[in-house]
C-alpha positions as CSV (number, residue, x, y, z in Angstrom):
1,M,1.0,14.3,26.6
2,K,1.8,11.1,26.0
3,Q,2.9,9.6,22.1
4,R,0.2,7.5,21.5
5,I,1.5,4.1,19.6
6,L,-0.8,2.0,17.6
7,I,0.2,-2.3,17.3
8,I,-1.3,-3.8,14.6
9,D,-0.1,-7.6,14.8
10,D,-2.9,-10.7,14.6
11,D,0.0,-12.8,17.4
12,T,-1.6,-11.6,19.9
13,R,0.9,-13.0,22.6
14,H,3.8,-10.8,20.5
15,R,1.0,-7.9,19.9
16,N,0.6,-7.5,24.5
17,L,4.9,-7.9,24.9
18,L,5.5,-5.3,22.7
19,A,2.7,-3.0,24.1
20,N,4.0,-3.6,27.6
21,Y,7.7,-2.8,27.5
22,I,6.8,0.5,24.5
23,E,4.5,1.3,27.5
24,T,7.0,0.8,30.1
25,Q,9.3,3.5,27.8
26,G,6.7,5.9,28.6
27,F,4.4,5.5,25.7
28,D,0.4,4.8,24.8
29,T,-0.6,2.0,23.3
30,L,-3.6,0.6,21.2
31,L,-4.1,-2.5,19.9
32,A,-5.5,-4.2,16.3
33,A,-5.3,-7.4,15.3
34,N,-6.2,-6.8,11.5
35,A,-7.1,-3.6,8.8
36,I,-10.6,-3.4,10.9
37,E,-9.4,-3.1,14.2
38,M,-7.1,-0.5,13.5
39,K,-9.4,1.4,11.8
40,K,-11.5,1.6,14.5
41,Q,-9.1,1.9,17.0
42,R,-8.2,5.1,14.7
43,E,-11.9,6.5,14.6
44,R,-11.7,7.2,18.1
45,F,-8.1,8.0,18.8
46,H,-5.3,9.8,17.7
47,C,-2.5,7.8,17.2
48,D,1.7,9.7,16.5
49,L,3.1,6.4,14.8
50,L,2.0,2.7,13.8
51,I,3.8,-0.3,14.0
52,L,2.2,-3.0,11.3
53,D,3.1,-6.3,11.4
54,I,3.8,-7.2,7.2
55,N,2.3,-11.0,7.4
56,M,-1.6,-10.7,8.6
57,P,-4.4,-12.5,7.0
58,G,-6.5,-10.5,5.2
59,E,-5.2,-7.2,4.3
60,D,-1.3,-7.7,4.9
61,G,0.7,-4.6,6.1
62,I,1.9,-3.5,3.1
63,S,-1.3,-3.1,1.8
64,I,-2.0,-1.1,4.6
65,C,0.7,1.1,4.0
66,Q,-0.3,1.3,0.5
67,R,-3.8,2.4,0.9
68,L,-2.6,4.9,3.9
69,R,-0.1,6.5,1.3
70,T,-2.4,6.9,-1.8
71,I,-4.8,8.3,0.3
72,G,-2.7,11.5,2.1
73,D,-2.1,9.8,5.7
74,K,1.6,10.9,6.7
75,T,1.3,8.9,10.1
76,P,4.9,7.2,10.9
77,I,5.1,3.8,9.8
78,I,7.7,0.8,11.9
79,L,6.7,-2.8,9.2
80,L,7.2,-5.8,11.6
81,T,8.5,-8.7,9.3
82,S,9.3,-11.7,10.0
83,R,10.4,-12.7,6.3
84,N,14.0,-13.2,5.6
85,N,12.2,-11.4,1.6
86,I,14.8,-8.0,0.7
87,A,11.6,-7.6,-1.6
88,D,8.9,-6.7,0.7
89,K,11.2,-4.8,2.6
90,I,11.5,-2.9,-0.9
91,L,8.4,-2.9,-1.4
92,G,7.1,-2.1,2.6
93,L,10.2,1.4,2.0
94,E,8.5,2.3,-1.7
95,Y,4.8,2.7,-0.6
96,G,5.9,4.7,2.4
97,A,6.8,3.1,5.4
98,D,9.8,5.4,8.2
99,D,11.3,1.7,8.7
100,Y,11.1,-1.6,8.9
101,I,12.7,-4.2,11.3
102,T,12.5,-7.6,11.1
103,K,12.0,-10.2,13.4
104,P,13.4,-11.9,16.3
105,F,14.4,-8.5,17.0
106,D,15.3,-7.0,19.7
107,P,13.1,-5.0,21.8
108,T,15.8,-2.0,22.7
109,E,16.1,-1.6,18.9
110,L,12.5,-1.1,17.9
111,L,12.5,1.1,21.1
112,A,15.6,3.1,19.4
113,R,13.7,2.8,15.7
114,V,10.4,4.4,17.1
115,R,12.4,7.3,18.7
116,S,14.0,8.3,15.7
117,V,10.9,7.2,13.5
118,L,9.0,10.3,15.9
119,R,11.9,12.9,15.4
120,R,12.0,13.2,12.3
121,S,8.3,13.1,11.3
122,L,7.5,16.5,13.9
123,D,9.7,18.1,10.8
124,K,6.8,16.9,8.6
125,P,3.6,18.1,8.0
126,M,0.8,15.8,8.9
127,I,-1.7,16.0,6.2
128,N,-4.6,13.2,5.9
129,Y,-6.5,12.1,3.5
130,Q,-5.5,14.7,0.5
131,E,-8.5,14.4,-2.5
132,Q,-7.6,12.0,-5.0
133,P,-6.7,13.7,-8.8
134,N,-10.1,13.0,-10.6
135,Q,-8.4,12.3,-13.8
136,F,-5.6,10.9,-15.2
137,Q,-3.5,11.2,-18.8
138,F,-1.4,8.6,-20.2
139,G,-0.5,8.9,-24.0
140,T,-3.4,9.3,-26.1
141,F,-5.3,8.2,-22.5
142,V,-7.7,9.9,-20.1
143,L,-9.1,8.4,-17.1
144,D,-12.1,9.8,-15.6
145,I,-12.3,8.8,-12.3
146,S,-16.2,10.8,-10.9
147,S,-17.5,8.7,-14.4
148,R,-15.9,5.4,-14.4
149,Q,-15.0,5.4,-17.7
150,L,-11.6,5.4,-19.9
151,W,-11.7,7.9,-23.0
152,C,-8.7,7.1,-25.9
153,N,-8.4,10.4,-28.6
154,N,-11.9,11.6,-27.4
155,Q,-14.0,7.6,-28.2
156,R,-15.4,6.1,-24.7
157,V,-12.8,2.8,-24.1
158,S,-15.8,0.2,-22.8
159,L,-14.8,-1.2,-19.3
160,S,-15.1,-3.9,-16.9
161,F,-15.6,-2.6,-12.9
162,D,-12.6,-4.9,-12.5
163,E,-10.9,-3.8,-15.4
164,F,-12.0,-0.3,-14.2
165,E,-11.1,-1.3,-10.6
166,L,-6.9,-2.6,-11.6
167,L,-6.4,0.4,-13.7
168,K,-7.6,3.0,-10.9
169,I,-4.8,1.3,-8.8
170,L,-2.3,1.0,-10.7
171,V,-2.2,4.7,-11.9
172,N,-2.4,5.7,-8.4
173,S,1.2,4.5,-7.8
174,P,2.5,5.3,-11.4
175,E,6.3,3.7,-10.9
176,L,5.4,1.3,-7.5
177,P,4.9,-2.6,-7.7
178,I,1.8,-4.3,-6.7
179,T,1.6,-7.9,-6.0
180,R,-1.1,-9.8,-7.2
181,L,-2.3,-10.0,-3.5
182,Q,-3.0,-6.4,-3.2
183,I,-4.2,-6.5,-6.0
184,A,-6.8,-9.1,-5.3
185,L,-7.7,-7.4,-1.3
186,Q,-8.5,-3.8,-3.1
187,I,-10.9,-5.0,-6.1
188,R,-14.0,-5.3,-5.1
189,S,-13.3,-4.0,-1.0
190,G,-10.6,-6.8,0.0
191,N,-13.5,-9.6,-1.0
192,Q,-11.4,-12.7,-2.2
193,E,-13.4,-13.2,-4.9
194,N,-9.5,-11.9,-7.7
195,E,-7.8,-15.3,-6.8
196,Q,-4.2,-13.8,-7.5
197,R,-3.8,-16.4,-10.0
198,N,-7.1,-14.6,-11.9
199,I,-5.1,-11.0,-11.8
200,D,-2.8,-12.6,-14.4
201,M,-5.9,-12.8,-16.7
202,L,-8.0,-10.0,-15.4
203,V,-4.2,-8.1,-16.1
204,S,-3.9,-9.6,-19.9
205,R,-8.2,-8.4,-20.6
206,L,-7.3,-4.6,-19.5
207,R,-3.8,-4.8,-21.8
208,K,-5.7,-5.7,-24.6
209,R,-7.8,-2.1,-24.0
210,L,-4.9,-0.1,-23.6
211,I,-3.7,-0.5,-26.9
212,D,-2.3,2.4,-28.4
213,H,-1.8,2.4,-31.8
214,S,0.5,5.6,-31.7
215,T,3.1,4.2,-29.8
216,T,4.5,0.0,-28.7
217,H,4.7,1.1,-24.8
218,Q,3.3,-1.4,-22.1
219,Y,1.4,0.8,-19.6
220,I,1.7,-2.5,-17.7
221,Q,4.8,-4.0,-17.1
222,T,5.4,-6.9,-15.1
223,V,8.0,-7.3,-12.7
224,R,9.2,-10.5,-12.1
225,G,8.6,-11.9,-8.6
226,I,6.8,-9.7,-7.4
227,G,3.5,-7.8,-9.8
228,Y,2.7,-5.6,-11.8
229,V,3.8,-1.7,-12.3
230,F,2.3,1.3,-14.0
231,R,4.6,3.0,-16.4
232,N,3.5,5.8,-18.2
233,M,6.7,6.6,-20.2
234,S,8.7,3.9,-22.6
235,L,11.3,1.9,-20.3
236,D,14.0,-0.3,-20.7
237,Q,12.6,-3.6,-20.0
238,S,15.3,-5.5,-19.8
239,S,15.7,-5.5,-16.5
240,L,12.2,-6.5,-15.7
């Protein structure tokens, strides 16, 4: 049986050219222009690998990669990017991408990377959609996801809808930097009412909720040029 590759890219011409070439090399392909179409294709067909463009309108490739890994989806991912930005590549790999390639590229190089990633994936168990923990503890705080409540020293801490969603996003990916755009896209199920400039104000409000008088540690830390990261232990912030 042929292995099936799903190509997610908003550039129709590039998407079709890539699919035509990959099919000549013995693979089946599926096509999607965005995260919504990707979801529909994956509901209908099994996919052995995702080729995912980073720079797409709506939910970008890095956000998609992060979301899939957060729910335990281990399907191999190769990121495509036209950006000469090392931060994007680092974020992609940190969030669980198996490889990346920068446009423009030689199709034979992509094919070699596809085959390499697929070979490596044979040694990995394909565990999809793992159940996420219902509670997170950090310092004197306990975040209960099921009840949507935050507690500090057994006292309830009042959170707005957006404050709770932001904290949930951050604690689900500890030690991994998250961009303002990724946060804005995930809050309210991808509704971009939360423009990126408003994320800073939201972070500021949430930080005030997370004041723990037993420590001076800042749980939500700024990562220059990227966004924010959740850290449960005190770290030297001089490099941030």
